C-alpha positions, 0 to 999 in steps of 0.5 A, spaced: 698 494 350 698 490 357 691 488 356 693 485 350 700 481 352 696 478 358 693 474 353 699 469 352 695 463 349 692 466 343 699 470 341 702 463 342 697 460 337 697 466 333 705 465 332 704 458 330 700 459 325 704 465 322 710 461 321 706 455 319 709 450 324 704 444 326 702 444 333 696 440 333 695 433 331 694 431 324 689 425 325 688 424 317 695 421 315 695 426 309 701 431 309 699 438 311 698 443 305 702 448 308 707 453 304 713 449 305 710 442 302 714 438 297 712 436 290 710 429 292 706 431 298 702 436 293 701 430 288 698 425 294 693 430 295 691 431 288 691 424 287 686 423 293 682 429 291 681 426 284 679 419 287 674 422 291 671 428 286 674 425 279 666 424 277 665 432 279 671 436 278 678 435 274 684 438 278 688 441 273 693 445 277 695 448 283 694 456 283 696 458 290 697 456 298 697 459 304 697 458 312 690 454 312 689 452 305 691 450 298 687 452 292 687 448 285 684 450 278 679 445 276 674 444 271 667 443 273 665 437 269 657 437 270 657 445 268 663 445 263 666 451 267 673 453 270 672 453 278 677 454 284 677 448 289 680 450 296 682 445 300 683 446 307 689 443 311 688 436 313 688 437 321 682 442 320 678 435 319 678 436 327 673 442 326 669 439 320 662 440 323 664 448 325 667 449 318 661 446 314 657 451 318 661 457 316 662 455 309 654 454 309 653 461 311 658 463 306 654 460 301 648 464 302 652 470 301 649 473 294 653 480 292 656 482 286 663 483 289 663 477 293 666 470 290 660 465 291 661 458 294 658 453 289 659 447 293 663 444 299 664 437 302 669 432 305 673 428 300 677 423 303 679 426 309 680 433 306 675 439 307 674 443 301 669 448 298 668 450 290 668 457 288 668 460 281 675 461 277 677 468 277 681 470 271 686 476 273 690 478 279 689 479 286 690 486 290 696 483 293 699 482 286 697 488 283 700 492 289 707 488 289 707 489 281 705 497 281 707 499 289 702 505 290 695 505 286 692 511 283 687 514 287 681 512 282 683 505 283 683 506 290 677 509 291 673 504 286 676 498 290 675 501 297 668 502 295 666 495 292 670 491 298 666 496 303 660 494 300 661 487 300 663 487 307 657 491 309 652 486 306 656 480 309 655 484 316 648 485 315 647 478 314 651 476 320 657 474 317 664 477 319 670 476 314 676 476 319 681 475 314 680 481 309 687 482 306 690 484 299 691 476 297 683 475 299 681 481 294 681 478 287 681 484 281 677 482 275 676 487 269 677 492 274 672 490 279 674 487 286 671 481 288 672 479 296 674 471 297 675 466 302 668 468 306 669 460 308 672 462 315 667 467 317 664 467 324 657 468 325 655 474 329 650 472 334 650 465 333 648 460 338 655 456 338 660 461 340 666 456 339 671 458 334 675 454 329 681 457 333 680 452 338 685 447 334 691 452 335 690 456 329 688 463 329 684 466 323 687 472 320 694 475 318 698 479 323 699 485 318 691 486 317 688 483 324 684 488 328 686 488 336 680 485 338 682 479 334 689 479 336 686 479 343 681 473 342 675 477 345 669 473 345 665 477 340 668 480 333 663 484 329 664 488 322 668 493 325 674 488 325 673 488 317 673 495 317 680 495 321 683 490 315 680 495 310 683 501 313 690 497 313 689 495 305 687 502 303 693 505 307 698 500 303 694 501 296 696 509 297 703 508 300 705 501 297 706 498 304 702 497 310 701 502 316 705 497 321 711 492 318 716 488 321 721 482 321 716 478 325 709 478 327 711 480 334 714 486 331 708 488 327 704 488 333 708 491 338 708 497 333 701 497 332 700 498 340 705 503 341 706 507 335 701 512 332 698 511 325 703 514 320 701 519 315 700 518 308 701 525 306 708 524 308 709 518 302 705 522 297 703 529 295 696 528 291 693 526 297 689 531 302 691 531 309 683 529 311 685 522 309 690 521 315 684 523 319 679 518 316 685 512 316 686 514 323 679 513 325 679 506 321 685 504 325 683 506 331 685 501 337 678 500 340 672 498 335 667 503 338 672 509 335 671 506 328 666 508 323 660 504 324 660 500 317 665 499 312 661 503 307 661 509 312 669 508 312 669 508 304 664 514 304 669 518 309 675 516 304 671 518 298 669 525 301 676 526 304 679 525 297 674 528 292 673 534 297 665 537 298 661 539 292 662 546 294 669 545 293 668 543 286 664 548 284 669 553 287 674 550 282 669 551 276 668 558 278 675 560 278 676 556 271 677 560 265 672 561 260 665 564 259 659 562 262 652 564 262 645 563 265 639 565 261 633 567 266 626 566 265 624 572 260 618 576 264 611 576 261 609 583 260 603 581 256 596 583 258 594 576 258 597 572 263 596 565 259 602 568 255 607 565 260 608 559 256 610 564 250 616 567 254 618 561 257 618 558 250 623 564 248 627 563 254 628 555 253 630 556 245 635 561 247 638 556 252 638 551 247 641 555 242 647 557 246 648 550 249 650 548 242 656 552 243 662 548 246 666 554 248 660 557 252 658 553 259 650 554 259 646 553 266 641 548 264 633 550 264 632 547 271 637 551 275 635 558 271 628 557 272 629 556 280 629 564 279 623 565 275 620 571 278 625 572 284 627 579 286 634 576 288 640 580 287 644 579 280 650 577 283 647 572 288 644 568 283 650 568 279 654 565 284 649 560 286 648 558 278 656 558 278 656 563 272 660 569 270 654 572 266 646 573 266 641 574 261 635 577 263 629 580 259 622 580 258 616 579 252 610 583 251 605 580 246 599 584 243 596 581 237 601 579 232 606 584 234 612 582 239 616 586 243 622 583 246 628 586 251 634 583 253 640 585 257 647 581 258 650 582 265 656 581 268 655 578 275 662 580 278 660 588 277 653 588 276 654 592 270 650 591 263 655 588 258 649 589 252 642 590 251 637 591 246 630 591 244 626 588 238 619 590 236 617 585 230 611 581 228 610 574 231 613 571 225 620 574 226 620 570 233 626 566 231 630 571 228 629 575 234 632 569 238 638 568 233 640 575 234 640 575 241 644 569 241 649 572 236 649 578 240 651 574 246 656 570 242 659 577 240 660 580 246 663 574 250 668 573 244 666 566 244 669 562 238 663 559 233 664 552 230 659 554 225 660 559 219 658 566 220 652 565 215 649 559 219 643 561 224 644 559 231 637 558 232 634 553 228 627 555 225 623 548 226 617 550 223 614 556 219 607 556 222 607 560 228 600 557 230 604 550 230 610 554 234 605 557 239 602 550 240 608 547 241 610 552 246 604 550 250 605 543 250 613 544 253 610 548 258 605 543 261 611 537 259 615 541 264 610 541 270 610 533 269 604 529 273 597 531 270 601 536 266 603 530 261 596 529 258 595 537 256 602 537 253 600 531 249 594 534 247 598 541 245 603 537 241 598 533 237 595 539 235 602 542 233 603 536 229 596 537 226 598 544 224 604 542 221 605 535 220 613 536 218 614 540 225 620 535 227 621 538 234 613 537 236 614 529 234 620 528 238 616 532 244 610 527 243 615 521 243 618 523 250 611 524 253 608 518 251 615 515 253 614 518 260 607 515 260 610 508 260 615 510 264 611 512 270 606 506 269 600 510 267 599 506 261 602 499 259 609 499 256 606 495 250 601 501 248 606 507 250 613 505 247 611 503 240 607 509 239 613 513 242 618 510 237 613 511 231 614 519 233 621 519 234 622 515 228 618 521 224 622 526 227 628 523 225 626 522 218 624 529 218 630 532 221 636 527 222 640 533 225 635 534 231 638 532 237 632 531 240 629 526 236 635 522 236 634 522 244 627 520 244 629 514 240 634 512 244 630 512 250 625 507 247 631 503 244 633 503 252 627 502 256 622 498 251 626 495 245 632 493 250 637 494 243 643 497 247 648 498 242 642 502 238 640 506 244 648 508 245 649 510 238 643 514 238 645 517 245 652 519 242 649 522 235 644 526 240 650 529 244 654 530 238 649 534 235 648 538 241 653 537 247 649 542 251 642 538 251 640 536 258 635 531 257 640 527 252 645 527 258 640 525 263 638 519 259 645 517 257 647 517 264 641 512 266 643 508 260 650 507 263 647 505 269 643 500 266 650 497 262 653 497 269 658 502 267 657 505 274 663 509 274 662 512 268 655 514 270 657 517 276 662 521 272 656 523 267 652 525 273 657 529 277 658 533 270 650 534 270 650 537 277 656 541 276 652 544 270 646 544 273 647 545 281 640 547 282 637 542 278 633 537 283 633 531 277 640 531 276 641 530 284 637 525 284 640 522 278 647 522 282 643 519 288 641 513 283 648 512 280 651 512 287 645 507 289 647 502 283 654 503 285 652 500 292 655 507 295 648 508 299 651 512 304 653 517 299 646 516 295 642 518 302 647 524 302 645 526 295 638 525 296 637 528 302 640 534 299 634 534 294 629 534 299 632 540 303 632 544 297 624 541 295 621 537 301 616 534 296 620 532 290 617 525 289 623 522 285 627 523 290 623 519 295 623 513 291 631 512 291 632 514 298 627 509 300 631 504 296 638 506 299 635 505 306 633 498 304 640 496 302 643 500 308 639 495 312 635 501 315 628 499 314 625 504 319 627 509 315 625 506 308 618 505 311 617 512 313 620 514 306 616 510 302 610 512 306 611 519 305 611 518 297 605 514 298 602 520 301 605 525 296 602 520 290 597 516 292 595 513 285 602 511 284 602 503 285 610 503 284 611 506 291 606 502 294 610 496 292 616 499 295 613 500 301 610 493 301 617 490 300 620 495 305 615 492 310 617 485 308 625 487 309 623 489 316 620 483 318 613 486 318 610 480 313 602 482 315 603 489 313 607 487 306 601 482 305 596 487 306 599 492 301 600 486 296 592 485 297 591 493 295 596 492 289 591 486 287 585 490 288 588 496 284 590 491 278 583 489 277 581 496 275 587 499 272 594 497 270 599 495 275 606 493 273 607 485 274 614 488 276 611 491 282 608 484 284 615 481 283 619 485 287 614 484 293 614 477 292 622 477 292 622 481 298 617 476 302 622 471 299 617 467 295 622 466 289 618 461 285 612 466 285 617 472 284 620 469 278 613 467 275 611 475 276 618 477 273 616 473 267 610 476 266 614 483 267 618 481 261 612 479 257 609 486 258 616 489 257 616 493 264 621 499 263 624 498 270 627 491 268 632 495 265 636 496 271 635 488 273 643 487 272 645 492 277 639 493 282 641 491 289 634 489 290 635 482 287 642 481 289 639 475 293 637 471 287 642 473 282 645 467 282 639 463 281 639 460 274 632 463 273 635 470 274 641 468 269 635 466 264 632 473 265 638 477 264 639 473 258 632 474 255 634 482 256 641 481 253 644 483 259 647 477 261 
């Protein structure tokens, strides 16, 4: 505290700003725009603005004022839109050059949660800058209206503000006046305003605008180093202000308050951070520790970034994933995992058949809303494992397990099944079925009904309705379909063999709707993985999906197949969502529908819904690698990249060579500014999948972001060479050129990507990779063409 009070001059200037007493010269002759300004004075300023800017902006009304500026609502006559014109106090004309430089820096910020600067200048001795006019309220108004905010709102606001601040810090900009009044709330989203008084970190000109005697900041939210007027203030000053705001959202009041600025600051330096748990009982004790760290007196004791602070807060409030699983484990209601049936046939190639029976039983049980069923991906982790039943049950978070075996000899079939209580290890039910092959569907149905009866699960269906749907009477077609599904689950080169088997199954039985749907999904993945040009892959997929629905309108798989094409290729968003919802109504437990619908929610910018959906998928499928990647994707698009890295790292701990995790982990590193890690991540992915052009494009972009232009251009040349001998998406080229900041060329390639219907364009409205050009009219036009504006 002694160190701070020794800085008497900054304190005096700081206090003069707080009570708005003018202690600096005013060379303009125009009354200052302070909070105590009279009507005549406001009218004079409006007249001067109208005189200077009347051909550009029509001033309509005053919106608000503070110690440094007054904000007016105006109409931009050139673009026919509402804007906010912020006019600085007249005495700040003394530092016009510095302010212009600061505003120019702010105008370079491009982030969905930062209010952009459209225009700025000097009008009749008044410094001004122009921003979009935001409908809604400020966070200050919401806190004043509601007091404490809900936990969900607090997490969402904190996450969005933190990501905006972290982005600005990576660009070398510190806000320095982060407070509730500078956070606008529009349609549930937070937008940070007033970066016009920011300071450039590391700028050569170290002079501050505070040289006029006006200290930048508000005492309730100012960091100790700002109060002390130290020579260098970095992003951790904003983290301090954000922690103050979080405390106030949680409790309805700031952490330190008092009748005067001096009283506020005295408490800050002499008292510990109050406990939020003493204000409300729905906040875990760990939150106190997170806030204490964010409000540390010394910058190096705070989180390194605002994103780190937000991630720590979310983790403290929501608790680790294992705690969520524990809560589910203790929750009432039956649950089951169907372990892969063992193949006891003489021919090892019958493995596909035993796997197919397992999947069909899982699908049948998944339709029962009262029964929680572990997904195929989690269950198949234990294929061939000799692990203890109780240990498997704990890992899959279920109370019962079904295991069994299949022996096939000619047309004869023997299937055994046992239902086991995970807690005791005792058998609840067991049965052996010796039948002909054409009875395979009846066997699956009997097993499913025996489980339902044993667990006393209430069925929605009538008692005479089968749980297992007989999709074909042709056993050979069913065999071919199961072989196709076996290879489809392998992905990679297995997709080509899967497509062949699905086609053969359709040849055997043209009315086999499930085979049409499976072939549709395979062709969609050819387009998604860029193995085939989208215009070739997706229309064929759509035709198969429509045929599946025509044959069986109650087939969840068919509606899911169609929804994916409508989303990834047709950009028919309403139709896609309708099909997803229809699929989930038909089969609430169909994992592919859940997975792809979560991706749809990301595309639509409904990120919190997508995160919730993805978390639900993780809870149901705790060992499923792809759903953890799905959650990592959702965090990435939410700009919660610290959490994305955590989730995707977990995937690679479970399976170090799991390729889908690398592509999203690398992107998360890019957005965090960790370019070395991003380059290494994409290099690993290139080694794992040397034929994928997309990964090389991301690697080139990472080199560009890291300032390694020569290597980026070498990889760009490699992509051009590859395109001469095969398909390389125009989107890949566009991404690299944007990373190199060659925007004109980037937009040329992006237009080609639209022409070729590149599926990765679906993410364009939410992809952080393009935040820098998001305000460019050409980018806006692209979103309009995609119907995502």
